C-alpha positions as CSV (number, residue, x, y, z in Angstrom):
1,X,0.3,0.5,0.3
2,X,2.8,2.3,0.6
3,X,4.7,1.5,-2.5
4,X,1.6,2.5,-4.4
5,X,1.2,5.6,-3.0
6,X,5.0,6.5,-3.2
7,X,4.5,5.6,-7.1
8,X,1.6,8.1,-7.5
9,X,2.6,11.0,-5.7
10,X,6.0,10.8,-7.8
11,X,4.2,10.2,-10.8
12,X,1.8,13.0,-10.1
13,X,4.8,15.5,-9.2
14,X,6.5,14.5,-12.4
15,X,3.5,15.1,-14.6
16,X,3.2,18.2,-13.1
17,X,6.7,19.6,-13.3
18,X,6.8,18.3,-17.2
19,X,3.0,19.5,-17.8
20,X,2.8,22.8,-15.6
21,X,6.2,24.1,-14.8
22,X,7.3,27.4,-16.8
23,X,10.9,27.5,-18.4
24,X,12.2,30.1,-16.5
25,X,15.9,30.0,-18.0
26,X,15.0,32.0,-21.2
27,X,11.6,33.6,-19.9
28,X,13.3,37.4,-20.0
29,X,15.4,37.1,-23.0
30,X,12.7,36.5,-25.2
31,X,12.1,39.7,-23.9
32,X,15.2,41.5,-24.5
33,X,15.8,41.8,-20.8
34,X,18.6,40.8,-19.7
35,X,18.3,37.7,-17.3
36,X,20.6,36.5,-14.3
37,X,21.1,33.0,-13.3
38,X,21.8,33.5,-9.0
39,X,21.7,29.8,-8.7
40,X,25.5,29.2,-9.0
41,X,26.0,31.8,-5.7
42,X,23.0,30.1,-3.9
43,X,21.2,27.3,-4.8
44,X,17.5,26.2,-4.0
45,X,19.2,23.6,-1.8
46,X,21.5,25.9,-0.2
47,X,18.8,27.8,0.5
48,X,16.6,25.2,1.7
49,X,19.1,23.9,3.7
50,X,19.9,27.6,6.0
51,X,23.1,27.2,4.5
52,X,22.6,30.6,2.5
53,X,19.6,33.2,1.9
54,X,17.8,34.2,-1.0
55,X,19.9,38.1,-0.3
56,X,23.1,36.6,-1.6
57,X,21.2,35.3,-4.5
58,X,19.7,39.5,-5.1
59,X,23.5,40.9,-4.0
60,X,25.3,38.9,-6.7
61,X,22.5,40.1,-9.5
62,X,22.8,43.5,-8.0
63,X,26.3,43.6,-8.3
64,X,26.7,42.1,-11.8
65,X,24.1,44.4,-12.9
66,X,26.4,47.6,-13.1
67,X,25.2,50.6,-14.7
68,X,21.8,48.5,-16.1
69,X,18.8,49.7,-14.5
70,X,17.2,46.3,-14.3
71,X,17.3,42.8,-14.8
72,X,15.2,39.6,-15.1
73,X,15.7,36.6,-12.5
74,X,14.0,33.3,-11.6
75,X,13.7,32.5,-7.8
76,X,11.3,29.5,-6.8
77,X,10.4,29.0,-9.8
78,X,8.9,32.5,-10.6
79,X,10.1,35.3,-13.1
80,X,10.8,38.4,-11.1
81,X,12.9,41.5,-12.0
82,X,15.0,43.2,-10.3
83,X,14.8,47.0,-10.2
84,X,18.3,48.8,-9.3
85,X,17.2,52.2,-10.7
86,X,15.3,54.1,-7.8
87,X,13.6,56.5,-10.5
88,X,12.0,53.4,-12.3
89,X,11.0,52.0,-9.2
90,X,9.2,55.0,-7.9
91,X,7.6,55.3,-11.5
92,X,6.6,51.8,-10.9
93,X,5.5,52.0,-7.4
94,X,4.2,55.1,-7.4
95,X,2.6,56.6,-10.9
96,X,2.0,53.1,-12.6
97,X,0.6,51.3,-9.7
98,X,-3.0,51.6,-11.5
99,X,-1.9,48.9,-14.0
100,X,-1.7,46.2,-11.4
101,X,-4.0,43.8,-11.4
102,X,-3.8,42.9,-8.0
103,X,-3.4,45.6,-6.2
């Protein structure tokens, strides 16, 4: 009984991964936005084990940006944008706030 339950869970996870997962490796590249891979600094295993934190990954991307205003990243299977420019952040969070769907 336990074997069948474990097999069902593994098969369900594989189907979820194959069908519903989004390709986060090249998501931002298709829109012409620079994508930084922070997994070399702090992998998901390191984060779950408590060895490293998300801030290590964000600090790495922030330092790698240089003079650019923003970049794309993937964290926990979700695509995010890391904004470095304060004026751009101000424009997004104050002036363009009405355009957010779930504000």
